[in-house]
KEZA-134645 format. One record per residue (C-alpha): residue number from 1; residue in one letter; x, y, z. Coordinates in Angstrom, 3 decimals, m for minus. Layout:
// KEZA-134645
{NUM,A,{X,Y,Z}}
...
END
This chain:
// KEZA-134645
{1,M,{160.012,60.054,63.878}}
{2,R,{161.796,60.462,60.675}}
{3,L,{160.213,57.876,57.760}}
{4,N,{163.168,56.855,55.274}}
{5,Y,{162.006,55.661,52.008}}
{6,S,{159.025,57.276,51.857}}
{7,T,{157.717,55.045,54.671}}
{8,G,{154.531,55.042,56.481}}
{9,I,{153.215,53.364,59.528}}
{10,A,{149.759,52.912,60.698}}
{11,L,{149.077,52.033,64.150}}
{12,I,{146.304,48.995,64.203}}
{13,R,{145.216,49.625,68.134}}
{14,S,{144.269,53.074,66.793}}
{15,S,{140.576,54.089,67.524}}
{16,L,{139.403,56.054,64.331}}
{17,K,{136.135,57.390,63.100}}
{18,D,{134.669,59.011,59.848}}
{19,V,{136.400,56.517,57.458}}
{20,S,{135.202,57.076,53.818}}
{21,P,{134.778,53.828,51.797}}
{22,I,{137.345,52.223,49.567}}
{23,K,{136.863,52.691,45.787}}
{24,N,{139.392,51.312,43.003}}
{25,C,{142.202,50.083,45.058}}
{26,N,{144.390,46.741,44.633}}
{27,F,{143.694,44.281,46.745}}
{28,K,{146.539,45.135,49.743}}
{29,Q,{145.392,48.550,49.882}}
{30,N,{141.946,47.125,50.928}}
{31,I,{143.451,45.030,53.561}}
{32,L,{145.612,48.167,54.741}}
{33,A,{142.555,50.579,54.857}}
{34,N,{140.614,47.512,56.765}}
{35,C,{143.702,47.567,59.356}}
{36,V,{143.169,51.219,59.960}}
{37,R,{139.298,50.644,60.315}}
{38,C,{140.239,48.017,62.984}}
{39,G,{140.496,50.104,66.274}}
{40,Q,{139.739,49.081,69.799}}
{41,D,{136.726,47.893,69.429}}
{42,N,{137.447,45.313,66.910}}
{43,A,{141.056,43.969,68.162}}
{44,M,{140.226,40.472,66.672}}
{45,G,{139.792,41.566,63.277}}
{46,A,{142.692,43.714,63.268}}
{47,S,{144.920,41.008,64.367}}
{48,K,{143.045,38.603,61.877}}
{49,T,{143.544,41.335,59.026}}
{50,L,{147.159,41.576,60.209}}
{51,T,{148.249,38.168,59.186}}
{52,R,{147.791,38.572,55.379}}
{53,F,{150.940,40.366,55.374}}
{54,Q,{154.606,39.415,55.399}}
{55,S,{156.398,39.829,58.711}}
{56,D,{159.647,38.918,60.322}}
{57,L,{159.532,36.225,63.084}}
{58,I,{157.151,37.712,65.969}}
{59,L,{158.667,36.457,69.068}}
{60,P,{156.802,36.761,72.557}}
{61,I,{157.068,40.222,74.271}}
{62,I,{159.440,42.079,72.180}}
{63,G,{157.705,40.902,68.928}}
{64,T,{159.965,41.808,65.758}}
{65,I,{162.276,44.588,67.781}}
{66,W,{165.161,41.577,68.196}}
{67,M,{165.536,41.968,64.574}}
{68,S,{167.539,45.665,65.622}}
{69,M,{168.997,43.989,68.747}}
{70,P,{172.703,43.462,68.885}}
{71,L,{174.532,40.144,68.392}}
{72,I,{171.084,38.697,67.480}}
{73,G,{169.376,40.960,65.233}}
{74,R,{169.942,41.656,61.183}}
{75,Y,{169.841,45.363,61.524}}
{76,N,{171.648,48.507,62.835}}
{77,S,{168.959,50.353,64.247}}
{78,D,{171.136,53.639,63.493}}
{79,R,{170.703,52.695,59.803}}
{80,Q,{166.852,52.564,59.369}}
{81,Q,{167.091,53.670,55.447}}
{82,E,{169.305,50.232,54.764}}
{83,M,{166.843,48.361,57.341}}
{84,N,{163.424,49.782,55.440}}
{85,H,{165.148,48.755,52.034}}
{86,D,{165.942,45.373,52.969}}
{87,K,{162.395,44.951,54.515}}
{88,R,{161.101,46.217,51.121}}
{89,V,{163.176,43.776,49.034}}
{90,R,{162.540,41.078,51.417}}
{91,L,{158.607,41.413,52.608}}
{92,G,{157.193,43.497,49.816}}
{93,D,{155.586,46.766,49.767}}
{94,I,{153.676,46.597,52.610}}
{95,I,{154.638,44.971,55.836}}
{96,R,{153.590,43.756,59.331}}
{97,E,{155.559,45.229,62.399}}
{98,K,{154.890,44.166,66.041}}
{99,L,{156.920,46.657,68.168}}
{100,G,{156.452,45.285,71.425}}
{101,P,{152.869,45.658,72.471}}
{102,I,{152.044,48.113,69.048}}
{103,D,{150.649,45.966,65.811}}
{104,A,{151.284,48.221,62.798}}
{105,V,{151.779,47.949,58.857}}
{106,M,{154.547,50.058,57.035}}
{107,C,{153.993,50.791,53.943}}
{108,F,{156.620,52.068,51.000}}
{109,R,{154.747,52.861,48.109}}
{110,A,{153.039,56.523,47.394}}
{111,E,{150.002,54.848,46.453}}
{112,D,{149.615,53.119,49.547}}
{113,L,{150.465,56.172,51.835}}
{114,Q,{147.849,57.790,49.880}}
{115,E,{145.369,55.634,50.715}}
{116,L,{146.389,55.278,54.158}}
{117,L,{145.980,59.018,54.934}}
{118,R,{142.472,59.096,53.549}}
{119,N,{141.544,56.444,55.863}}
{120,E,{142.834,58.044,59.417}}
{121,G,{139.666,59.516,59.930}}
{122,T,{139.241,62.650,61.929}}
{123,Y,{141.302,61.624,65.213}}
{124,P,{144.267,59.377,63.960}}
{125,H,{146.245,58.073,66.699}}
{126,R,{149.597,58.171,65.719}}
{127,I,{152.848,56.361,67.393}}
{128,E,{153.404,57.913,70.499}}
{129,F,{156.635,59.732,71.859}}
{130,S,{156.774,58.229,74.994}}
{131,T,{160.094,59.514,75.648}}
{132,L,{158.766,63.437,75.375}}
{133,K,{155.383,62.487,77.248}}
{134,A,{157.451,61.037,80.124}}
{135,Y,{159.716,64.021,80.083}}
{136,R,{157.187,66.902,79.901}}
{137,E,{155.230,65.089,82.814}}
{138,S,{158.274,65.623,84.680}}
{139,R,{158.653,69.217,83.780}}
{140,K,{155.694,71.234,84.770}}
{141,E,{157.303,74.262,85.075}}
{142,W,{157.741,74.523,81.541}}
{143,F,{155.003,72.251,80.003}}
{144,K,{151.901,72.881,81.574}}
{145,T,{150.186,71.044,78.551}}
{146,S,{151.288,68.187,76.296}}
{147,G,{151.430,69.877,72.911}}
{148,L,{150.560,68.664,69.365}}
{149,L,{153.922,66.289,69.551}}
{150,V,{152.075,63.963,72.343}}
{151,E,{148.453,64.687,72.402}}
{152,Q,{146.527,62.106,70.820}}
{153,G,{142.919,61.780,69.579}}
{154,K,{140.059,64.445,70.099}}
{155,E,{142.625,66.456,71.913}}
{156,W,{145.008,66.685,69.018}}
{157,H,{142.465,67.207,66.506}}
{158,E,{140.806,70.285,68.657}}
{159,L,{144.328,71.646,69.419}}
{160,R,{145.501,71.036,65.740}}
{161,A,{142.075,73.074,64.252}}
{162,K,{143.183,76.022,66.578}}
{163,T,{146.796,76.524,65.412}}
{164,Q,{146.528,75.467,61.480}}
{165,K,{144.627,78.490,61.111}}
{166,H,{147.232,80.998,62.050}}
{167,L,{150.053,78.781,60.227}}
{168,L,{147.709,78.456,56.690}}
{169,K,{146.816,82.477,56.407}}
{170,P,{148.031,83.734,53.610}}
{171,S,{148.618,87.532,55.610}}
{172,A,{150.704,85.602,57.753}}
{173,I,{152.795,84.545,54.979}}
{174,R,{153.028,87.893,53.282}}
{175,A,{153.944,89.761,56.521}}
{176,Y,{157.119,87.703,56.865}}
{177,L,{158.352,87.618,53.086}}
{178,D,{160.788,90.567,53.318}}
{179,S,{161.952,89.225,56.702}}
{180,M,{162.304,85.745,55.341}}
{181,Q,{163.940,87.124,52.087}}
{182,D,{167.132,88.238,54.440}}
{183,V,{167.351,84.975,56.335}}
{184,S,{167.683,83.219,52.999}}
{185,R,{170.092,85.823,51.700}}
{186,D,{172.052,85.478,54.745}}
{187,L,{172.079,81.743,54.334}}
{188,V,{173.355,82.298,50.670}}
{189,L,{176.236,84.539,51.995}}
{190,R,{177.386,81.592,53.998}}
{191,I,{177.318,79.003,51.584}}
{192,F,{179.578,81.140,49.454}}
{193,D,{181.619,81.634,52.691}}
{194,L,{181.987,77.854,53.319}}
{195,R,{182.869,76.607,49.558}}
{196,D,{186.086,75.291,49.148}}
{197,E,{188.683,75.344,46.198}}
{198,T,{186.078,73.113,43.885}}
{199,K,{183.178,75.291,44.682}}
{200,E,{181.513,72.515,46.805}}
{201,I,{180.686,72.607,50.712}}
{202,P,{181.710,69.812,52.471}}
{203,D,{178.266,69.441,54.381}}
{204,L,{175.415,71.979,54.254}}
{205,L,{173.203,69.760,56.677}}
{206,P,{174.813,72.108,59.752}}
{207,E,{173.863,75.466,58.049}}
{208,L,{170.444,73.932,57.376}}
{209,Y,{169.717,73.515,60.995}}
{210,K,{170.701,77.106,61.582}}
{211,W,{168.926,78.354,58.831}}
{212,A,{165.736,76.464,59.928}}
{213,L,{165.914,78.001,63.155}}
{214,E,{166.427,81.464,62.153}}
{215,S,{163.537,81.038,59.981}}
{216,V,{161.081,79.635,62.550}}
{217,S,{162.412,81.967,65.407}}
{218,L,{161.591,84.990,63.121}}
{219,V,{157.954,83.527,62.133}}
{220,G,{157.179,82.383,65.786}}
{221,L,{158.649,85.000,67.819}}
{222,D,{160.003,87.906,65.543}}
{223,A,{163.641,87.144,66.765}}
{224,R,{166.714,86.917,64.990}}
{225,L,{169.000,84.613,67.027}}
{226,G,{171.758,85.326,64.749}}
{227,C,{172.501,81.797,63.875}}
{228,L,{173.953,82.322,60.480}}
{229,Q,{176.950,84.612,61.707}}
{230,K,{180.237,83.534,60.593}}
{231,D,{181.979,81.348,63.747}}
{232,L,{178.880,81.214,65.664}}
{233,P,{180.317,80.006,69.446}}
{234,A,{179.293,76.666,70.595}}
{235,E,{178.011,78.393,73.755}}
{236,S,{175.509,80.578,71.558}}
{237,D,{171.823,80.247,72.492}}
{238,G,{171.150,79.166,68.726}}
{239,M,{174.210,76.502,68.811}}
{240,Q,{173.214,75.431,72.145}}
{241,M,{169.259,74.970,70.515}}
{242,I,{170.366,73.059,67.860}}
{243,N,{172.871,70.679,69.798}}
{244,S,{170.257,69.727,72.193}}
{245,V,{167.625,69.064,69.771}}
{246,L,{169.819,66.995,67.477}}
{247,T,{170.971,65.149,70.686}}
{248,Q,{166.854,64.580,71.733}}
{249,F,{166.310,62.766,68.438}}
{250,Q,{169.434,60.951,68.818}}
{251,C,{168.673,59.646,72.298}}
{252,M,{164.801,58.653,71.015}}
{253,N,{166.052,56.778,68.230}}
{254,K,{167.691,54.649,71.335}}
{255,L,{165.047,54.668,73.758}}
{256,E,{161.611,54.785,71.831}}
{257,M,{160.037,51.353,71.401}}
{258,F,{158.924,51.964,68.097}}
{259,A,{162.828,52.405,66.926}}
{260,G,{163.223,48.865,67.822}}
{261,N,{164.221,49.251,71.353}}
{262,I,{163.455,47.480,74.601}}
{263,P,{162.208,50.651,76.947}}
{264,F,{164.596,49.752,80.166}}
{265,W,{164.403,53.739,80.704}}
{266,K,{160.930,53.143,82.008}}
{267,L,{162.565,50.908,84.959}}
{268,F,{165.390,52.881,85.811}}
{269,P,{167.418,56.196,84.277}}
{270,T,{169.941,54.750,81.636}}
{271,P,{172.591,56.924,80.501}}
{272,T,{170.802,57.513,77.314}}
{273,W,{167.704,58.477,79.359}}
{274,R,{169.933,60.906,81.485}}
{275,R,{171.452,62.342,78.415}}
{276,F,{167.953,62.817,76.634}}
{277,V,{166.663,64.869,80.088}}
{278,K,{169.875,67.055,80.168}}
{279,A,{169.651,67.794,76.119}}
{280,S,{165.897,68.727,76.560}}
{281,D,{166.440,70.944,79.935}}
{282,I,{168.519,72.982,77.981}}
{283,Y,{166.283,73.256,75.008}}
{284,A,{163.396,74.304,77.268}}
{285,K,{165.495,76.760,79.155}}
{286,I,{166.780,78.667,76.167}}
{287,S,{163.233,78.420,74.112}}
{288,F,{160.971,79.399,76.762}}
{289,K,{163.219,82.173,77.524}}
{290,Y,{162.609,83.618,74.043}}
{291,I,{158.786,82.940,74.398}}
{292,N,{158.504,84.734,77.515}}
{293,Q,{160.522,88.103,76.075}}
{294,S,{157.875,87.468,72.843}}
{295,L,{154.774,87.648,76.063}}
{296,Q,{156.162,90.510,77.447}}
{297,R,{156.280,92.696,74.196}}
{298,L,{152.784,91.820,73.766}}
{299,K,{151.866,93.255,77.239}}
{300,E,{153.652,96.270,76.602}}
{301,M,{151.793,96.552,73.253}}
{302,E,{149.536,100.148,73.770}}
{303,E,{147.435,98.695,70.700}}
{304,T,{146.955,95.444,69.129}}
{305,D,{148.126,95.635,65.502}}
{306,E,{147.437,92.045,63.743}}
{307,K,{150.010,93.044,61.186}}
{308,K,{152.844,93.257,63.739}}
{309,L,{152.030,90.493,65.693}}
{310,T,{154.253,87.273,65.918}}
{311,L,{152.847,84.004,65.616}}
{312,L,{152.703,83.225,69.387}}
{313,Q,{151.252,86.907,69.886}}
{314,A,{148.108,86.522,67.212}}
{315,M,{146.991,82.992,68.616}}
{316,L,{147.006,84.829,72.228}}
{317,A,{145.477,87.939,71.273}}
{318,K,{142.894,86.157,69.291}}
{319,K,{142.311,84.373,72.218}}
{320,D,{142.047,80.755,70.480}}
{321,L,{144.708,79.138,72.658}}
{322,S,{145.606,79.140,76.134}}
{323,V,{149.030,80.774,77.143}}
{324,P,{150.602,77.405,78.034}}
{325,D,{149.083,75.569,75.006}}
{326,A,{150.597,78.573,72.751}}
{327,M,{153.889,78.585,74.585}}
{328,V,{154.481,74.505,74.042}}
{329,F,{152.944,75.061,70.610}}
{330,V,{155.903,77.322,69.468}}
{331,A,{158.572,75.468,71.449}}
{332,D,{157.362,72.267,69.089}}
{333,M,{157.537,74.605,66.086}}
{334,L,{161.158,75.456,66.877}}
{335,M,{162.054,72.136,67.333}}
{336,A,{160.690,70.462,64.365}}
{337,G,{161.792,73.387,62.430}}
{338,I,{165.344,72.577,63.510}}
{339,E,{165.177,68.556,62.962}}
{340,T,{162.328,68.355,60.454}}
{341,T,{162.319,71.444,58.017}}
{342,S,{166.354,71.175,57.523}}
{343,H,{166.270,67.743,56.213}}
{344,S,{162.962,68.211,54.036}}
{345,V,{164.656,71.345,52.421}}
{346,G,{168.194,69.051,52.162}}
{347,F,{166.321,66.489,50.685}}
{348,L,{164.520,69.102,48.356}}
{349,L,{168.161,70.955,47.421}}
{350,Y,{169.492,67.430,46.457}}
{351,N,{166.670,66.516,43.994}}
{352,L,{166.732,69.875,42.433}}
{353,A,{170.476,69.765,41.727}}
{354,R,{169.768,65.951,40.226}}
{355,N,{167.068,67.508,38.107}}
{356,Q,{168.830,70.995,37.048}}
{357,D,{165.924,70.933,34.179}}
{358,K,{163.439,71.714,36.988}}
{359,Q,{165.382,74.536,38.393}}
{360,E,{164.499,76.968,36.018}}
{361,K,{160.683,76.140,36.442}}
{362,L,{160.873,76.722,40.404}}
{363,H,{162.702,80.234,39.539}}
{364,Q,{159.626,81.256,37.566}}
{365,E,{157.113,79.901,39.881}}
{366,I,{158.915,82.040,42.704}}
{367,L,{159.151,84.652,40.406}}
{368,N,{155.679,84.881,39.595}}
{369,F,{154.550,84.130,43.616}}
{370,S,{156.368,86.996,44.382}}
{371,L,{154.839,89.755,41.648}}
{372,Q,{151.048,88.531,43.025}}
{373,K,{149.353,89.415,46.079}}
{374,I,{149.285,86.320,48.396}}
END
């Protein structure tokens, strides 16, 4: 889920442990921390604490979802940034949501988000992507395990601990610096080709999708998909992966209960659900093709040279993950790269453009970084 306007959501039905005491925070932050502490063992306490926050009218069964429903609702679920801005103006910096059976608080200030993250505990229970979970359970030929996007609690924590040590290793970054530089250079050349007579680009986001997928596939699979080529065909693997992931997220925004929808797809296959499944199948088929190719190259290696291993191969060579877990992790990483990394970089570039005094500072930091040994 993309959180607009620096929005954070805390599930009150979560069961969180190892929560540190709150110090030096305001009254609302204390309430927020208490909400996070209230798990399944103290549902009454959570319910009582929630009433301290402002909320729209909560109806039986559907809660506040009606606010995004056609005809009777106030909002268009496709314009979440406008919806969140209006809620903040009307209800305050920390508000209550009732998304069907899901109790949640939504906070808009960075200070409150900081307090929330400090109190989430070892095993945070996140809002569930029920669509992804249902799809993956129906496609065991590809998804023998659920993956980080779906797992919760202890299982999520154990999988996260095994994968992040590979992602955060300085040596892993160093090994791909030159190759990543080549990808970034291709993006810059692409930008020059796309500029109009005013030296501007009509829409940079599609190019960021291509750049993100090209970058992540390089790190995860040591494969260049050619996404930044001129006039990339729609039937190419790269474009099919990008379009299928964007379709998946568009559909999830119309299917998931946390996005303000009644999940009719759980009762019968709605048109949006069928579209979601079709896009998911396309993505899975192509991504696992490249993942299997990377696995085959690992089998053919005479010696295991850690410096030459892809992220997927390194996790398997170290025996940190099972083959199914590693495969699903890389598939999730490619998916997140297309949707999340591209939008994050888009926001960063926008803010750099708006704050030109920070551009030289960033330039110097990059130069210093490249001259140092990581």
